[in-house]
C-alpha positions, 0 to 999 in steps of 0.5 A: 831310154838308152839302148846301150847294152851292159855285159853279156848282152844284158840291158843297159845298167841305167835301164835295169836299175830304173826297173829295180827302183820301180819294183822296189816302190811297188814292194814297199807299197805292198808290204806297207799295205800288208803290215799297217795292221800291226800298229792298229791292234788296240783301236781295231780290237776296241771298235770291232770288239774282237780278240787277240786271236782274231787280230792274229787271223787278220794279220796272217790267215786272212792274207795268207789264204789267198796269197798262197793259193794263188801265188803258184798260179801267178808264178806259172803266169810269170814264167810264161806271160807278160810279167809287167802286166801281171804286176800292174793288175795285182797292184790295182787289186791290192791297193783298192782292197787296202782302201776297202779295209778302211770301210769294214764295219765288222770282223767278217768284212775286214777279213774279206778285204784282207783276203783281197789284199792277198790276191793282189800281192800274190802276183808281185814277187814271182814276176818281179824277181823273174824280171830282175834276173833277166835284167842283170848279169849274175855277177850283179844279181845279188845286189839287184835282188837285194835292193828289190827285197829291201821293200820287205823291211822298208815297207814295214817301216813306212807302214809303222811311220805312216800309221804313227803320223796318221794317229798323231795328226788327229792330236789325240782324237779318235776320229779324223776328217778325210777329204771326200769321205768325212769323219772316220776312226783313226785306224780306218783312215790309216788304211785309206791313206796307205792304200792310195799311193800304189795306184800311182806306182801301178801307172808308172809300171807301164813304162817297164819293158819285158826283157829277154828270158835267160838261163833256160833249162838245158836239153834233157833237163826236167821240162816241167816245174813238177819234174824239176821239184821231183829231181831236187825235192830234198834240197828244195824242201830243206832250204825252203823250210829253213827260210820259212822259219826265218820268216816266222821269227821276222813276222812274229816280231813285226806283228807283236813288237808294237803291242809289247811296247804298248802293254809292257812299257806304256808307250803310245802307238804313235811312238813305237810306230815311229821308232820301230818303223825307223828300225825296220827301214834302216836296220832291216834295209841295211841287212838286205843291202849288205847281204846282196853286196856280200853275196856278189863279193863272195861269188867273185872270190869263190867264197861262201854261197848265199845259203851259208851266209844266211845260216850265219846270220840267223845263228847270230839271232839265236842269243838275241831274239828273246830279249825283245820280249824279256828286256828290262827296259824299252832301251834294251828292247830297241837295241836288240830290235836293231840287231835282230832286224839287220840279221833277220833281213839277211836270209830274206835278201839271200833267199831268191838268189839261193833259189835262182842258183838252182833253178832254170828260167822256165821254173823260176816264177813258180819256185819263187811262188812256192818259196813265198807260199811256204814262207808266208804260210809259216811266217805270216800265217803261223807266226802271229797266231802262234805267238797269241796261242802260246801266250793264251796256252802257256802264260794267259794274260795281256802282260805276258805277250812278251814272254810268248814272243821271246819263246816263239822267235828264239825257237824259230831261229834255232830251227832255221839255223839247223835247216839252212846249215843242212841245205848249205851242205846239200848244195855244196857240190852243185854248180850255180846257174 
């Protein structure tokens, strides 16, 4: 690799972007392994004899319980230890855990495997965002973080498409003949297929070098993360809660949209998987990239900060999100999904940048972990289950899942807009790091 340096002593841009590309691949694998379940609801329910509520626990709580508990610990390790090695170990854990999902014989075994997926994935983003911040000058950091965060939506999209292809490849059969394994149900084969590529990406991660840590705390500033949080508790709490409600709306849509199309419009799982996968990858990915580009452009021109841009994006979601579940036709629902995927991706892409503008290097891994803890608990842990519980409590039938999804996502968008607007006002006079 070239030893040429970029601006202000940062590593060469070619090297830095190579690292981002590798981290993006890791994130795509992580989200793909995490989200493949959303396309497999019907066959899992049938084969294991479980309910929508149990499915929602597999979607969220099983993953969240370990992802959140260990996330802050891994964030602390990322702030002090070798970030690359942490990522490699985490990848191997979650990839083999995803493969183990394909061998689960009952709800308890699938729940345990999903917990292990959360253990491995908890290590990735605290270390990855910290690496990106030290590889890029602040004037380029928004785009770089946006490209990494692209994995959220591209990974979800690839998961949908991979699951659809796995189903289509069996030509309507319920079993598939897997090399070295033998006959497996479709949904089990899908877990094995999406779990394998990450092992190769983990090996490639060994090429990444640890960069110099930058933007450390000033003399006299809080020396511990707990002290930093105490000094900034109001701003951090409002900001993270607002971003978490954006995650709730996003994960609710990702988890239940395929089921809405299957139950209400009679689509095949393979059809909605391919369609929604493409929407998430293209529209969601475009929203991430656009938000990073816009944040860097505004930073150079003294324009609105990331939190302001995030509040504008989620405000635009409010009048749209309900129509995913209430649309009179699949065409209308798909059009709304395109817009919502783009807009909900923007606060997701802007979140790390907003946090890093407030946080010294010594605390960044842990603060990203705290943000991910909250966003995952609220978004992935609560979102899917809240939709299922709302449907059971207010509407009460398989065919009313769209109404429950519409209610949950719209209320989440309203709350997210209010909190992000308040956070933007609280940070208006703060100078970014």
